[in-house]
N, CA, C and O of each residue as an XYZ file, in Angstrom:
536
protein
N     159.019     80.706    -65.166
C     157.654     80.594    -64.761
C     157.234     79.137    -64.635
O     156.467     78.764    -63.748
N     157.740     78.351    -65.518
C     157.433     76.933    -65.474
C     158.034     76.307    -64.216
O     157.408     75.459    -63.579
N     159.248     76.729    -63.860
C     159.885     76.217    -62.656
C     159.129     76.679    -61.421
O     158.945     75.915    -60.473
N     158.697     77.913    -61.437
C     157.937     78.421    -60.291
C     156.624     77.670    -60.169
O     156.178     77.356    -59.065
N     156.014     77.386    -61.298
C     154.759     76.632    -61.269
C     154.949     75.224    -60.741
O     154.117     74.695    -60.004
N     156.053     74.637    -61.132
C     156.335     73.287    -60.644
C     156.595     73.283    -59.139
O     156.082     72.433    -58.412
N     157.388     74.232    -58.689
C     157.661     74.262    -57.257
C     156.376     74.560    -56.479
O     156.188     74.051    -55.375
N     155.511     75.366    -57.041
C     154.240     75.651    -56.388
C     153.373     74.394    -56.308
O     152.746     74.123    -55.284
N     153.349     73.637    -57.400
C     152.559     72.400    -57.409
C     153.130     71.402    -56.412
O     152.372     70.740    -55.704
N     154.442     71.283    -56.345
C     155.069     70.355    -55.415
C     154.778     70.786    -53.974
O     154.455     69.956    -53.124
N     154.897     72.100    -53.708
C     154.608     72.585    -52.363
C     153.147     72.374    -52.008
O     152.827     72.030    -50.870
N     152.274     72.574    -52.953
C     150.854     72.383    -52.681
C     150.530     70.916    -52.456
O     149.612     70.585    -51.706
N     151.294     70.023    -53.116
C     151.037     68.589    -52.982
C     151.523     68.013    -51.668
O     150.892     67.095    -51.143
N     152.611     68.509    -51.117
C     153.172     67.970    -49.886
C     152.245     68.106    -48.679
O     152.055     67.126    -47.959
N     151.664     69.269    -48.430
C     150.762     69.363    -47.265
C     149.577     68.405    -47.380
O     149.140     67.838    -46.379
N     149.065     68.225    -48.569
C     147.943     67.286    -48.737
C     148.380     65.882    -48.383
O     147.653     65.146    -47.717
N     149.568     65.510    -48.829
C     150.083     64.188    -48.539
C     150.318     64.017    -47.040
O     149.992     62.978    -46.467
N     150.882     65.038    -46.416
C     151.138     64.969    -44.975
C     149.818     64.901    -44.208
O     149.707     64.128    -43.257
N     148.825     65.685    -44.595
C     147.522     65.624    -43.927
C     146.897     64.248    -44.099
O     146.303     63.728    -43.154
N     147.013     63.645    -45.270
C     146.477     62.303    -45.494
C     147.160     61.283    -44.596
O     146.506     60.398    -44.043
N     148.472     61.405    -44.450
C     149.204     60.503    -43.569
C     148.824     60.727    -42.114
O     148.686     59.772    -41.350
N     148.654     61.992    -41.729
C     148.234     62.272    -40.354
C     146.867     61.682    -40.068
O     146.637     61.125    -38.995
N     145.968     61.804    -41.018
C     144.628     61.244    -40.829
C     144.698     59.730    -40.709
O     144.005     59.132    -39.886
N     145.543     59.109    -41.540
C     145.703     57.660    -41.476
C     146.337     57.261    -40.152
O     145.915     56.279    -39.540
N     147.342     58.000    -39.699
C     147.994     57.702    -38.429
C     147.018     57.873    -37.268
O     147.015     57.064    -36.341
N     146.191     58.917    -37.310
C     145.203     59.127    -36.253
C     144.206     57.976    -36.214
O     143.836     57.524    -35.130
N     143.768     57.497    -37.354
C     142.856     56.356    -37.388
C     143.532     55.102    -36.840
O     142.904     54.323    -36.122
N     144.790     54.903    -37.168
C     145.523     53.745    -36.642
C     145.654     53.834    -35.131
O     145.455     52.842    -34.430
N     145.991     55.027    -34.623
C     146.112     55.205    -33.168
C     144.765     54.985    -32.482
O     144.708     54.356    -31.425
N     143.707     55.482    -33.056
C     142.379     55.296    -32.466
C     142.002     53.819    -32.476
O     141.420     53.317    -31.515
N     142.334     53.129    -33.557
C     142.054     51.696    -33.633
C     142.844     50.909    -32.601
O     142.309     49.999    -31.967
N     144.107     51.252    -32.431
C     144.944     50.569    -31.445
C     144.460     50.836    -30.026
O     144.434     49.932    -29.190
N     144.080     52.073    -29.762
C     143.589     52.420    -28.425
C     142.301     51.663    -28.121
O     142.150     51.128    -27.023
N     141.375     51.608    -29.070
C     140.125     50.885    -28.825
C     140.375     49.384    -28.708
O     139.693     48.717    -27.930
N     141.332     48.831    -29.455
C     141.676     47.418    -29.332
C     142.266     47.125    -27.964
O     141.899     46.130    -27.340
N     143.166     47.964    -27.487
C     143.751     47.781    -26.166
C     142.705     47.916    -25.065
O     142.742     47.182    -24.078
N     141.782     48.840    -25.230
C     140.712     48.999    -24.240
C     139.822     47.761    -24.199
O     139.432     47.308    -23.123
N     139.503     47.220    -25.361
C     138.684     46.011    -25.420
C     139.407     44.829    -24.785
O     138.789     44.043    -24.067
N     140.696     44.694    -25.036
C     141.474     43.620    -24.423
C     141.560     43.785    -22.911
O     141.487     42.800    -22.175
N     141.712     44.997    -22.449
C     141.785     45.242    -21.014
C     140.473     44.889    -20.322
O     140.476     44.307    -19.237
N     139.368     45.237    -20.943
C     138.070     44.895    -20.356
C     137.829     43.393    -20.368
O     137.268     42.842    -19.422
N     138.250     42.739    -21.432
C     138.058     41.293    -21.525
C     138.906     40.564    -20.502
O     138.447     39.599    -19.891
N     140.127     41.008    -20.309
C     141.046     40.321    -19.406
C     140.851     40.706    -17.947
O     141.486     40.126    -17.066
N     140.000     41.657    -17.684
C     139.830     42.106    -16.303
C     139.040     41.086    -15.493
O     138.550     40.092    -16.029
N     138.928     41.341    -14.231
C     138.231     40.428    -13.325
C     136.732     40.663    -13.318
O     136.051     40.236    -12.386
N     136.209     41.320    -14.318
C     134.779     41.594    -14.378
C     133.991     40.438    -14.972
O     132.787     40.564    -15.199
N     134.638     39.335    -15.223
C     133.973     38.195    -15.838
C     133.217     37.429    -14.765
O     133.788     37.075    -13.734
N     131.943     37.173    -15.000
C     131.102     36.442    -14.057
C     131.284     34.946    -14.270
O     131.279     34.475    -15.407
N     131.442     34.212    -13.205
C     131.536     32.763    -13.289
C     130.276     32.160    -12.695
O     129.911     32.450    -11.555
N     129.626     31.333    -13.466
C     128.376     30.725    -13.047
C     128.655     29.565    -12.089
O     129.695     28.913    -12.189
N     127.734     29.309    -11.167
C     127.844     28.164    -10.270
C     127.668     26.890    -11.077
O     126.793     26.810    -11.939
N     128.509     25.886    -10.795
C     128.419     24.605    -11.479
C     127.853     23.598    -10.497
O     128.461     23.310     -9.466
N     126.683     23.063    -10.822
C     126.026     22.080     -9.971
C     125.700     20.871    -10.823
O     125.059     20.993    -11.867
N     126.143     19.696    -10.377
C     125.905     18.470    -11.124
C     125.455     17.371    -10.181
O     125.868     17.320     -9.023
N     124.615     16.505    -10.682
C     124.180     15.350     -9.903
C     122.928     15.621     -9.107
O     122.201     16.584     -9.355
N     122.689     14.740     -8.132
C     121.513     14.822     -7.276
C     121.852     15.627     -6.017
O     122.868     15.379     -5.368
N     120.992     16.593     -5.680
C     121.155     17.319     -4.420
C     120.771     16.356     -3.300
O     119.611     15.963     -3.182
N     121.745     15.982     -2.484
C     121.546     14.948     -1.471
C     121.343     15.580     -0.108
O     122.271     16.149      0.467
N     120.140     15.480      0.400
C     119.787     16.014      1.712
C     120.150     14.984      2.780
O     119.906     13.792      2.598
N     120.728     15.434      3.887
C     121.140     14.519      4.957
C     119.971     13.720      5.515
O     120.123     12.539      5.827
N     118.805     14.350      5.645
C     117.637     13.648      6.177
C     117.189     12.528      5.238
O     116.815     11.448      5.694
N     117.227     12.785      3.924
C     116.829     11.757      2.957
C     117.823     10.602      2.936
O     117.434      9.441      2.814
N     119.106     10.925      3.055
C     120.123      9.863      3.074
C     119.971      9.018      4.336
O     120.081      7.793      4.286
N     119.719      9.672      5.461
C     119.539      8.940      6.724
C     118.283      8.076      6.700
O     118.205      7.081      7.420
N     117.305      8.441      5.887
C     116.063      7.675      5.811
C     116.213      6.371      5.034
O     115.382      5.474      5.170
N     117.270      6.256      4.215
C     117.499      5.016      3.455
C     118.074      3.977      4.406
O     119.156      4.153      4.967
N     117.329      2.895      4.575
C     117.704      1.828      5.510
C     117.740      0.498      4.775
O     117.050      0.318      3.771
N     118.555     -0.447      5.283
C     118.545     -1.786      4.703
C     117.138     -2.389      4.775
O     116.429     -2.254      5.772
N     116.765     -3.055      3.686
C     115.436     -3.663      3.603
C     114.463     -2.853      2.752
O     113.409     -3.369      2.377
N     114.787     -1.597      2.438
C     113.908     -0.779      1.593
C     113.997     -1.265      0.148
O     114.998     -1.855     -0.259
N     112.940     -1.011     -0.619
C     112.924     -1.421     -2.021
C     113.591     -0.360     -2.895
O     113.843      0.762     -2.456
N     113.870     -0.744     -4.146
C     114.481      0.184     -5.095
C     113.583      1.396     -5.342
O     114.071      2.521     -5.441
N     112.284      1.170     -5.440
C     111.363      2.282     -5.698
C     111.322      3.252     -4.518
O     111.182      4.459     -4.719
N     111.440      2.748     -3.305
C     111.474      3.628     -2.138
C     112.743      4.479     -2.133
O     112.699      5.664     -1.803
N     113.874      3.873     -2.501
C     115.140      4.614     -2.564
C     115.061      5.663     -3.669
O     115.506      6.797     -3.488
N     114.496      5.286     -4.808
C     114.364      6.248     -5.915
C     113.443      7.399     -5.514
O     113.672      8.539     -5.919
N     112.414      7.121     -4.731
C     111.511      8.177     -4.264
C     112.253      9.150     -3.345
O     112.047     10.360     -3.441
N     113.108      8.645     -2.461
C     113.824      9.495     -1.503
C     114.986     10.263     -2.137
O     115.141     11.462     -1.904
N     115.798      9.573     -2.934
C     117.036     10.179     -3.441
C     116.975     10.584     -4.905
O     117.853     11.301     -5.385
N     115.959     10.139     -5.613
C     115.869     10.436     -7.036
C     116.539      9.356     -7.870
O     117.025      8.358     -7.339
N     116.559      9.560     -9.158
C     117.188      8.608    -10.064
C     118.698      8.650     -9.869
O     119.273      9.738     -9.826
N     119.358      7.502     -9.749
C     120.804      7.519     -9.537
C     121.549      8.097    -10.739
O     121.124      7.941    -11.884
N     122.663      8.764    -10.458
C     123.479      9.344    -11.518
C     124.157      8.230    -12.314
O     124.250      8.299    -13.539
N     124.627      7.204    -11.605
C     125.334      6.099    -12.259
C     124.658      4.786    -11.868
O     124.515      4.466    -10.688
N     124.246      4.035    -12.895
C     123.790      2.662    -12.696
C     124.771      1.803    -13.472
O     124.806      1.837    -14.702
N     125.566      1.034    -12.744
C     126.615      0.222    -13.363
C     125.997     -0.916    -14.166
O     125.171     -1.669    -13.651
N     126.399     -1.037    -15.421
C     125.844     -2.101    -16.269
C     126.383     -3.469    -15.876
O     125.749     -4.483    -16.166
N     127.535     -3.517    -15.225
C     128.117     -4.792    -14.814
C     127.713     -5.180    -13.397
O     127.745     -6.359    -13.042
N     127.338     -4.205    -12.596
C     126.878     -4.465    -11.227
C     125.489     -3.848    -11.083
O     125.354     -2.715    -10.620
N     124.477     -4.582    -11.473
C     123.101     -4.076    -11.459
C     122.605     -3.774    -10.040
O     121.626     -3.047     -9.870
N     123.263     -4.320     -9.040
C     122.815     -4.142     -7.662
C     123.531     -2.989     -6.959
O     123.614     -2.964     -5.731
N     124.048     -2.034     -7.737
C     124.746     -0.892     -7.141
C     124.271      0.383     -7.822
O     124.301      0.505     -9.047
N     123.831      1.332     -6.996
C     123.451      2.659     -7.485
C     124.384      3.681     -6.862
O     124.651      3.644     -5.661
N     124.882      4.605     -7.700
C     125.769      5.672     -7.226
C     125.044      7.013     -7.350
O     124.523      7.363     -8.409
N     125.028      7.743     -6.251
C     124.481      9.094     -6.227
C     125.647     10.055     -5.999
O     126.334      9.977     -4.981
N     125.861     10.947     -6.940
C     126.987     11.878     -6.869
C     126.431     13.295     -6.915
O     125.498     13.590     -7.663
N     127.021     14.163     -6.103
C     126.650     15.576     -6.109
C     127.922     16.403     -6.106
O     128.856     16.127     -5.353
N     127.948     17.434     -6.965
C     129.112     18.305     -7.093
C     128.614     19.739     -7.218
O     127.729     20.023     -8.025
N     129.186     20.652     -6.415
C     128.824     22.068     -6.490
C     130.080     22.915     -6.332
O     130.804     22.795     -5.344
N     130.328     23.774     -7.321
C     131.404     24.767     -7.234
C     130.760     26.127     -7.465
O     130.180     26.380     -8.521
N     130.867     26.995     -6.471
C     130.252     28.314     -6.554
C     131.229     29.321     -7.132
O     132.278     29.592     -6.549
N     130.877     29.868     -8.275
C     131.623     30.953     -8.901
C     133.111     30.739     -8.953
O     133.597     29.801     -9.585
N     133.844     31.624     -8.278
C     135.305     31.576     -8.304
C     135.908     30.797     -7.140
O     137.131     30.738     -7.012
N     135.074     30.199     -6.290
C     135.589     29.435     -5.153
C     136.414     28.248     -5.635
O     136.043     27.548     -6.577
N     137.531     28.047     -4.971
C     138.364     26.888     -5.289
C     137.794     25.627     -4.648
O     137.937     24.528     -5.183
N     137.148     25.797     -3.499
C     136.562     24.662     -2.806
C     135.271     24.241     -3.497
O     134.463     25.081     -3.893
N     135.092     22.944     -3.635
C     133.868     22.402     -4.214
C     133.220     21.467     -3.203
O     133.909     20.758     -2.469
N     131.898     21.471     -3.170
C     131.150     20.545     -2.336
C     130.952     19.271     -3.133
O     130.395     19.293     -4.231
N     131.413     18.152     -2.571
C     131.300     16.863     -3.261
C     130.682     15.849     -2.311
O     131.054     15.769     -1.140
N     129.745     15.086     -2.824
C     129.155     13.997     -2.044
C     128.989     12.803     -2.956
O     128.659     12.939     -4.134
N     129.220     11.641     -2.398
C     129.085     10.406     -3.161
C     128.478      9.362     -2.237
O     129.072      8.996     -1.223
N     127.303      8.891     -2.591
C     126.585      7.879     -1.822
C     126.447      6.640     -2.696
O     126.065      6.736     -3.862
N     126.759      5.471     -2.129
C     126.621      4.212     -2.859
C     125.577      3.370     -2.137
O     125.695      3.089     -0.944
N     124.551      2.975     -2.889
C     123.503      2.108     -2.345
C     123.644      0.756     -3.033
O     123.610      0.662     -4.260
N     123.802     -0.290     -2.223
C     123.951     -1.648     -2.748
C     122.695     -2.435     -2.423
O     122.162     -2.356     -1.317
N     122.227     -3.204     -3.415
C     121.000     -3.985     -3.263
C     121.318     -5.469     -3.264
O     122.309     -5.916     -3.842
N     120.448     -6.220     -2.601
C     120.447     -7.685     -2.682
C     119.081     -8.054     -3.221
O     118.104     -8.129     -2.476
N     119.024     -8.284     -4.531
C     117.737     -8.496     -5.187
C     117.065     -7.148     -5.379
O     117.557     -6.292     -6.113
N     115.913     -6.969     -4.698
C     115.192     -5.692     -4.804
C     115.275     -4.892     -3.510
O     114.672     -3.824     -3.405
N     116.012     -5.393     -2.527
C     116.095     -4.747     -1.218
C     117.484     -4.157     -0.980
O     118.488     -4.696     -1.444
N     117.526     -3.036     -0.247
C     118.792     -2.392      0.113
C     119.542     -3.281      1.085
O     118.998     -3.723      2.097
N     120.817     -3.538      0.757
C     121.642     -4.320      1.674
C     122.672     -3.443      2.394
O     123.054     -3.737      3.527
N     123.120     -2.368      1.738
C     124.138     -1.511      2.349
C     124.038     -0.101      1.772
O     123.749      0.091      0.590
N     124.286      0.883      2.647
C     124.347      2.277      2.217
C     125.693      2.835      2.686
O     125.954      2.907      3.887
N     126.546      3.229      1.733
C     127.834      3.830      2.066
C     127.719      5.332      1.824
O     127.477      5.783      0.705
N     127.899      6.095      2.901
C     127.718      7.547      2.844
C     129.064      8.250      2.750
O     130.058      7.803      3.323
N     129.076      9.351      2.021
C     130.252     10.217      1.887
C     131.518      9.434      1.568
O     132.521      9.526      2.276
N     131.452      8.674      0.503
C     132.619      7.942      0.014
C     133.619      8.967     -0.499
O     133.237      9.936     -1.154
N     134.887      8.757     -0.208
C     135.922      9.727     -0.617
C     136.153      9.646     -2.126
O     136.192      8.563     -2.709
N     136.303     10.820     -2.742
C     136.637     10.901     -4.153
C     138.115     10.629     -4.314
O     138.924     11.115     -3.523
N     138.482      9.865     -5.319
C     139.913      9.638     -5.566
C     140.468     10.815     -6.344
O     139.814     11.324     -7.254
N     141.657     11.245     -5.999
C     142.304     12.361     -6.674
C     142.955     11.858     -7.947
O     143.763     10.929     -7.910
N     142.613     12.459     -9.067
C     143.243     12.093    -10.339
C     144.368     13.063    -10.620
O     144.241     14.258    -10.353
N     145.468     12.562    -11.156
C     146.595     13.450    -11.442
C     146.831     13.580    -12.914
O     147.744     14.291    -13.332
């Protein structure tokens, strides 16, 4: 009777243990599935890329209006505050504009250099080429 009782207890204990393992395995599988789903959504192409715009928006009409002989305040009124004022060359203002829309590989780039002689514009260089950095 004692042996029968022991075998009964052992048999009764095994299904409980197996059910506990099944429950643990099901939770692990559910966790793995939800982790994989989250990774798939994150890595998908559903990510929005914001437009990157930097510098002064340079209108062709405003750039064409800058003429030699104009004062610094007139240039600032037309083109805005320069992006770069060189501390070593006080008579040079650089206006830079950069725009990359979302996932486009092409970027719109403009670089205008205004050179002064004293307080008057001496030269306007339009659409200066950007140097490629490697």
